[in-house]
VEXFI-262395 format. One line per field, with one value per residue: residue in one letter; x, z, y of N, C-alpha, C, O, CB in turn. Coordinates in pm, whole numbers, plus 32768, in hexadecimal, padded with zeros to 4 digits. Atoms other than C-alpha are relative to their C-alpha. Glycine has a CB too. Layout:
! VEXFI-262395
aa: c(a / ...);
nx: c(X / ...);
nz: c(Z / ...);
ny: c(Y / ...);
cax: c(X / ...);
caz: c(Z / ...);
cay: c(Y / ...);
cx: c(X / ...);
cz: c(Z / ...);
cy: c(Y / ...);
ox: c(X / ...);
oz: c(Z / ...);
oy: c(Y / ...);
cbx: c(X / ...);
cbz: c(Z / ...);
cby: c(Y / ...);
//
This chain:
! VEXFI-262395
aa: c(x / x / x / x / x / x / x / x / x / x / x / x / x / x / x / x / x / x / x / x / x / x / x / x / x / x / x / x / x / x / x / x / x / x / x / x / x / x / x / x / x / x / x / x / x / x / x / x / x / x / x / x / x / x / x / x / x / x / x / x / x / x / x / x / x / x / x / x / x / x / x / x / x / x / x / x / x / x / x / x / x / x / x / x / x / x / x / x / x);
nx: c(7FE7 / 804F / 803C / 7FA3 / 8025 / 7FC8 / 7F8C / 7FC4 / 8031 / 7F95 / 7F8D / 802E / 7FFB / 7F5C / 7FEA / 803D / 7FAB / 7FB0 / 800E / 8005 / 7FBF / 7F9E / 8068 / 8034 / 7F98 / 7FC7 / 8083 / 7FF6 / 7F97 / 8045 / 804B / 8076 / 805E / 8049 / 7F9F / 8003 / 8094 / 801A / 7FC5 / 8039 / 7FFC / 7FA5 / 7F7D / 7FD7 / 7FB6 / 8033 / 806D / 7FD5 / 8000 / 7FA5 / 803D / 7FB5 / 7FB0 / 8014 / 808D / 8053 / 8022 / 7FD6 / 7FE6 / 7F9F / 7F83 / 7F8C / 7FB0 / 7F4D / 7FE5 / 804E / 8086 / 806B / 7FB9 / 8003 / 7FB2 / 7F7E / 7FF4 / 8001 / 7F71 / 7F85 / 8013 / 7FE0 / 7F62 / 7FE6 / 7FCF / 7F63 / 7FCA / 8077 / 8056 / 8052 / 7FDB / 8041 / 7FD8);
nz: c(8083 / 8054 / 8057 / 8074 / 80AB / 7FB6 / 8000 / 8097 / 8032 / 7FCC / 8050 / 805E / 801D / 8005 / 8070 / 8068 / 7FCC / 804F / 8096 / 800F / 7FA2 / 804C / 8044 / 7FAB / 7FD7 / 8062 / 7FFE / 7FA7 / 8030 / 8074 / 7FC6 / 8052 / 7FA6 / 804F / 8013 / 7F6C / 7FCF / 804D / 7FD0 / 7FBE / 7F4D / 7FB1 / 801E / 7FC1 / 7F6F / 7FC5 / 7FFE / 7FBE / 7F84 / 7F94 / 7FD9 / 7FE1 / 8077 / 7FDD / 8017 / 806B / 7FA0 / 805A / 7F9E / 7FB2 / 8045 / 7FA3 / 807A / 7FD9 / 801E / 804E / 7FE5 / 7FB3 / 7F4C / 7F99 / 8017 / 7FB4 / 7F83 / 7FEC / 802F / 7FAA / 7F81 / 8029 / 8034 / 8084 / 8045 / 7FD0 / 7FD9 / 8009 / 7F4E / 7FBF / 7FA5 / 7F8B / 7F78);
ny: c(7FEF / 7FA4 / 8040 / 8004 / 7FB6 / 7FA1 / 800A / 7FD9 / 7F9E / 7F96 / 803D / 7FC8 / 7F63 / 7FD0 / 8017 / 7FA0 / 7F75 / 8024 / 800C / 7F72 / 7FD9 / 7FB6 / 7F95 / 7F8E / 7FAE / 7F93 / 7FA3 / 7F8A / 7FA3 / 7F90 / 7FB8 / 801D / 802E / 803E / 8098 / 8069 / 803F / 8078 / 80A1 / 806B / 7FDF / 8041 / 7FC8 / 7F9C / 802D / 7FC3 / 8048 / 8073 / 801F / 8081 / 8092 / 8064 / 8075 / 80A9 / 8053 / 7F93 / 7FB4 / 7F72 / 7F7C / 806D / 802A / 7FB5 / 8004 / 8047 / 8073 / 802B / 8055 / 7FB5 / 7FF3 / 8095 / 8061 / 7FE1 / 802A / 8095 / 8036 / 7FBC / 8052 / 806F / 7FFE / 8015 / 7F6C / 800E / 7F96 / 7FF5 / 8061 / 7FA9 / 7F9F / 803B / 7F8D);
cax: c(2DD6 / 2D7B / 2C9E / 2D8E / 2CCD / 2D4A / 2EB4 / 2E9D / 2E1C / 2F2F / 303A / 2F82 / 2FA0 / 3125 / 314B / 309A / 3155 / 329F / 3233 / 31CE / 32DC / 33C8 / 3296 / 320F / 335E / 3392 / 321A / 326C / 33B9 / 3300 / 31FF / 30F0 / 2FD0 / 2EE6 / 2FB5 / 2FC4 / 2E51 / 2E32 / 2F20 / 2E4B / 2E04 / 2EB3 / 2FE5 / 300B / 3101 / 302E / 2F0F / 2FDD / 2F98 / 30A2 / 3043 / 30D3 / 31B5 / 3141 / 2FC1 / 2F59 / 2F11 / 2EE1 / 2EC6 / 2FE4 / 30FC / 3262 / 332A / 3479 / 3413 / 330F / 31FF / 30F0 / 3115 / 306B / 3150 / 3264 / 3229 / 31FC / 334E / 341C / 338D / 33D4 / 3545 / 350A / 3580 / 3704 / 3760 / 35FA / 35AE / 34C1 / 34F7 / 34C6 / 34B7);
caz: c(29D4 / 28BF / 27C0 / 2683 / 2589 / 266C / 2663 / 24D7 / 24A5 / 257D / 24AD / 2372 / 23C8 / 2427 / 22D7 / 221C / 2303 / 2280 / 210E / 211B / 21EF / 20DF / 2002 / 2141 / 21B9 / 203E / 2048 / 218E / 212C / 1FEA / 20CE / 2005 / 20F5 / 1FD7 / 1F74 / 20F6 / 210A / 1FFD / 2076 / 211D / 22C6 / 2332 / 227E / 239A / 24C6 / 25A8 / 256C / 25FE / 2751 / 285E / 2888 / 2969 / 28A6 / 2956 / 297A / 28A0 / 29DE / 2966 / 2AF4 / 2BE3 / 2AD5 / 2B67 / 2A28 / 2AB0 / 2A99 / 29A1 / 2A85 / 2B5C / 2CFA / 2D3C / 2C51 / 2CD1 / 2E1C / 2DE1 / 2D0B / 2E1A / 2F4F / 2E72 / 2E30 / 2CB2 / 2C85 / 2CAD / 2D81 / 2E1C / 2FCB / 3098 / 3194 / 32EF / 343A);
cay: c(5E9F / 5F71 / 5F05 / 5E7C / 5F5F / 608F / 6013 / 5FEE / 6138 / 61E3 / 60E6 / 6176 / 62E7 / 62BA / 6236 / 633A / 6453 / 63B5 / 639C / 652B / 6593 / 661E / 66C1 / 6765 / 6803 / 68A0 / 6914 / 69BF / 6A54 / 6B00 / 6B67 / 6AB3 / 6A88 / 6A35 / 690A / 6891 / 687E / 67A9 / 6698 / 6592 / 65EA / 64BE / 6547 / 6635 / 65C8 / 6684 / 6573 / 6453 / 63C5 / 6301 / 61A5 / 60A8 / 5FBA / 5E7D / 5EC9 / 5FFB / 60C9 / 6242 / 62F4 / 629F / 62BB / 62CE / 634F / 62F1 / 6198 / 6174 / 60C5 / 6121 / 615C / 600F / 5F40 / 5FF0 / 5FA1 / 5E3E / 5E19 / 5F0D / 5E11 / 5CE4 / 5D78 / 5D77 / 5EF4 / 5F06 / 601D / 6054 / 5FDC / 6038 / 613B / 60E3 / 61DA);
cx: c(7F96 / 7FC9 / 8082 / 7FDE / 803E / 809E / 801A / 7FF2 / 808C / 80B5 / 7FF3 / 8007 / 80B0 / 8030 / 7FE4 / 8055 / 8093 / 8011 / 7FF4 / 806A / 8042 / 7FA0 / 7FDA / 8080 / 8009 / 7F80 / 8000 / 806A / 7FBA / 7FA5 / 7F6C / 7F7F / 7F6B / 8015 / 7FF8 / 7F7B / 7FFA / 8045 / 7F81 / 7FFC / 804F / 8091 / 803A / 8052 / 7FBB / 7F7E / 801F / 8008 / 806F / 7FC9 / 804A / 8039 / 7FE0 / 7F58 / 7FA3 / 7FC6 / 7FFD / 8022 / 8089 / 8069 / 8066 / 8046 / 8092 / 800D / 7FB7 / 7F7D / 7FAE / 8031 / 7FD0 / 8076 / 8098 / 802B / 801E / 8078 / 8061 / 7FEC / 8041 / 80C2 / 8030 / 8050 / 8088 / 800A / 7F7D / 7FF1 / 7FC3 / 803A / 7FA5 / 803B / 7FCD);
cz: c(7FA3 / 7F91 / 7F6C / 7F94 / 802C / 7FD1 / 7F81 / 7FE7 / 8039 / 7F9D / 7F5A / 7FEE / 800B / 7F7D / 7F8B / 802A / 7FBF / 7F74 / 7FE4 / 8041 / 7FB7 / 7F9F / 8073 / 802C / 7F78 / 7FF5 / 806D / 7FE6 / 7F8A / 8049 / 7FBD / 803D / 7FAB / 7FE9 / 8073 / 8010 / 7F96 / 8000 / 8059 / 809D / 8035 / 7FDF / 8069 / 806B / 808D / 803C / 8040 / 80A0 / 802C / 8010 / 8049 / 7FA1 / 8027 / 7FFC / 7FC7 / 806C / 7FF8 / 808F / 8049 / 7FBD / 803E / 7F56 / 8001 / 7FD0 / 7FA3 / 8033 / 8074 / 8090 / 800A / 7FC2 / 8036 / 8076 / 800D / 7FCF / 805F / 806A / 7FB9 / 7FD2 / 7F8A / 7F98 / 8040 / 8048 / 804D / 80AD / 8035 / 807F / 8064 / 807A / 8066);
cy: c(8032 / 7FB8 / 7FFD / 8068 / 80A7 / 8000 / 8006 / 8098 / 8078 / 7FC1 / 8044 / 8089 / 8032 / 7FE0 / 8061 / 8088 / 7FDE / 801A / 8081 / 803E / 8069 / 807A / 8077 / 8076 / 8053 / 8063 / 8078 / 8064 / 806E / 8058 / 7FDA / 7FBD / 7FB4 / 7F67 / 7FB7 / 7FD1 / 7F8C / 7F85 / 7FBA / 8020 / 7FA9 / 800B / 8046 / 7FAB / 800F / 7F70 / 7F5B / 8006 / 7FA1 / 7FBF / 7FB4 / 7F85 / 7F7E / 800C / 8066 / 8067 / 8085 / 8069 / 7FB3 / 8014 / 8026 / 8001 / 7FB5 / 7F4B / 7FAF / 7FA0 / 8042 / 7FC5 / 7F5F / 7F7A / 800A / 7FE2 / 7F7A / 7FD0 / 8027 / 7FA6 / 7F5D / 8002 / 7FF8 / 8073 / 800B / 80AB / 804D / 7F93 / 8043 / 8033 / 7FE0 / 807C / 7FD5);
ox: c(7F1B / 800A / 80BD / 8026 / 8064 / 80C8 / 807D / 804F / 80BA / 811B / 805A / 7FFF / 80EC / 8093 / 8020 / 807E / 80A7 / 8077 / 803D / 8043 / 803D / 7FBC / 7FE3 / 806A / 8021 / 7F86 / 7FD3 / 804E / 7FBE / 7FA6 / 7F0D / 7F5B / 7F22 / 7FD2 / 7FD9 / 7F5F / 7FF5 / 801F / 7F41 / 8071 / 80A1 / 80E7 / 80B5 / 801D / 7FD3 / 7F60 / 7FCA / 8045 / 808C / 7F5A / 80B8 / 7FF9 / 8006 / 7F15 / 7F28 / 7F6E / 8070 / 806A / 80B2 / 80C8 / 8062 / 8049 / 80D2 / 8068 / 7FCB / 7F33 / 7FD3 / 807C / 8019 / 80A0 / 80ED / 80A1 / 806E / 80A7 / 80C3 / 805C / 8086 / 810F / 80A6 / 807C / 8094 / 7FF1 / 7F7D / 7FD5 / 7FCE / 808D / 7F2C / 80A8 / 7FDA);
oz: c(7FA7 / 7F6A / 7F45 / 7F35 / 7FCE / 7F90 / 7F5C / 7F9F / 8002 / 7F85 / 7F1B / 7F7F / 7FE1 / 7F63 / 7F20 / 7FD9 / 7F65 / 7F47 / 7F85 / 803E / 7FDE / 7F93 / 8062 / 8024 / 7F8E / 7FDF / 805F / 7FE8 / 7F9A / 8031 / 7FC0 / 8019 / 7FDD / 800F / 806B / 8041 / 7FBC / 7FC4 / 8096 / 80C3 / 8085 / 8027 / 8060 / 8088 / 80E4 / 80AF / 8056 / 80E0 / 7FE6 / 8038 / 8014 / 7F55 / 7FE2 / 7FCE / 7FCB / 8039 / 800A / 8087 / 8034 / 8004 / 807F / 7F0B / 7FB9 / 7F98 / 7F93 / 7FE8 / 80AE / 80AC / 8039 / 8008 / 8053 / 8094 / 805E / 8006 / 806D / 809A / 8000 / 7FA9 / 7F74 / 7F25 / 80BA / 8005 / 802E / 80BC / 8026 / 80BF / 805D / 8084 / 80D0);
oy: c(8027 / 7F57 / 8062 / 8086 / 80ED / 805F / 8045 / 80BD / 80DD / 8003 / 805E / 80BE / 8095 / 8025 / 8064 / 80DB / 802F / 804E / 809D / 80B3 / 80DD / 80F1 / 80F0 / 80EF / 80CA / 80DC / 80E9 / 80DC / 80E8 / 80D1 / 8028 / 7F4D / 7F5E / 7F07 / 7F40 / 7F63 / 7F17 / 7F20 / 800F / 8021 / 7FD8 / 7FD9 / 804D / 7F40 / 7FBB / 7F53 / 7F05 / 805C / 7F40 / 7FE3 / 7FAD / 7F3D / 7F20 / 7FAF / 8060 / 80AC / 80AE / 80CD / 7F41 / 7FF2 / 808E / 7F9F / 7F68 / 7F0E / 7F36 / 7F61 / 80A8 / 7F68 / 7F08 / 7F1E / 7FB7 / 7FCF / 7F4C / 7F6D / 7FDF / 7F92 / 7F13 / 7FAA / 7FE1 / 8070 / 8000 / 810F / 80C4 / 7F1C / 80BD / 7FF2 / 7FCA / 80B4 / 8012);
cbx: c(802B / 804E / 7F62 / 8000 / 7F10 / 7FE5 / 802C / 7FAA / 7F54 / 8006 / 7FEF / 7F9E / 7F92 / 8069 / 7FCD / 7F45 / 800B / 7FFA / 7F8B / 7F88 / 804B / 8061 / 7F64 / 7FBB / 808B / 8035 / 7F7C / 8011 / 8083 / 7FA0 / 8035 / 802D / 7FDC / 800A / 80A9 / 8029 / 7F67 / 8003 / 80A7 / 8051 / 7F73 / 7FDE / 7FFC / 7F8E / 8082 / 7FE3 / 7FCA / 8080 / 7F86 / 8035 / 7FE4 / 7FBF / 80B3 / 804D / 7FB8 / 7F6B / 803C / 7F59 / 7F62 / 7FDD / 800F / 8067 / 8013 / 8023 / 8007 / 8052 / 8023 / 7F50 / 7F98 / 7F3A / 7FF7 / 8012 / 7F98 / 7F8D / 8030 / 7FFA / 7F37 / 7F8A / 8043 / 7F80 / 7F97 / 808A / 8047 / 7FBE / 8053 / 7F85 / 7FFD / 8038 / 7FCA);
cbz: c(7FD6 / 7FCD / 7FED / 7FC0 / 7FC7 / 809A / 803E / 7F7F / 8037 / 80EB / 8005 / 7FFC / 808A / 8070 / 7FF6 / 800E / 80C9 / 800E / 7FC6 / 802D / 8044 / 7F9B / 7FCC / 8092 / 8033 / 7F5C / 8021 / 8083 / 7FBB / 7F7E / 7FF6 / 7F98 / 805F / 7F96 / 7FE6 / 809B / 7FF2 / 7F92 / 807A / 7FDE / 805C / 8002 / 7F94 / 802E / 8011 / 7FA8 / 7F69 / 7FC8 / 801B / 8080 / 7F94 / 805A / 7FF9 / 80BD / 8094 / 7F96 / 8055 / 7F83 / 8085 / 8002 / 7F83 / 80AF / 7FD9 / 80E9 / 805F / 7FAC / 802C / 7FCE / 80A0 / 7FF3 / 7F7C / 8009 / 8042 / 7FBD / 7F71 / 8030 / 803C / 7F84 / 8029 / 7FD3 / 8027 / 7F58 / 7F85 / 7F51 / 808D / 8017 / 7FD0 / 801B / 7FFE);
cby: c(7F91 / 8072 / 8054 / 7F73 / 8004 / 7FE2 / 7FA1 / 7FAE / 8010 / 7FE9 / 7F44 / 7FDE / 805C / 7FB0 / 7F9E / 8011 / 8016 / 7FA3 / 7FAC / 8037 / 7F9D / 7F86 / 7FA9 / 7FB4 / 7FAE / 7FBB / 7FA0 / 7FD4 / 7F9F / 7FB6 / 808C / 7FAD / 808B / 8044 / 8010 / 8051 / 8077 / 801E / 800C / 7F80 / 7FF1 / 7F80 / 8053 / 8064 / 8055 / 808D / 8007 / 7FE0 / 7FD1 / 8006 / 7FAC / 7FD5 / 8000 / 7FBD / 7FBC / 7FAE / 7FE7 / 804B / 8030 / 7F61 / 8028 / 7F93 / 808F / 8006 / 7FCF / 7FC9 / 7F5E / 7FDC / 8095 / 7FAE / 7FF0 / 8068 / 801C / 7FB7 / 8035 / 80AD / 8001 / 7FE7 / 7FA9 / 7FE3 / 8096 / 7FDB / 8049 / 7FC8 / 7FCB / 7FC4 / 808F / 7F45 / 8099);
//
């Protein structure tokens, strides 16, 4: 489980990216790189990091499901993810 502070930091970054998205797009279209540099660092979407929706784990993230590999395996084994079943050979 990730620390609550790390999860909160990612949520804060996501809000800031959404807040400044239009302004960033306008500045980029104008080619005003000095204006872009004056925006807060966390307003850049590159600084966001994908995290598991359940545990907040940053590594082993599966983008298609929004889960870490560990949670994905547990949920798939329990039959909680529709359309996913364990392969056997």
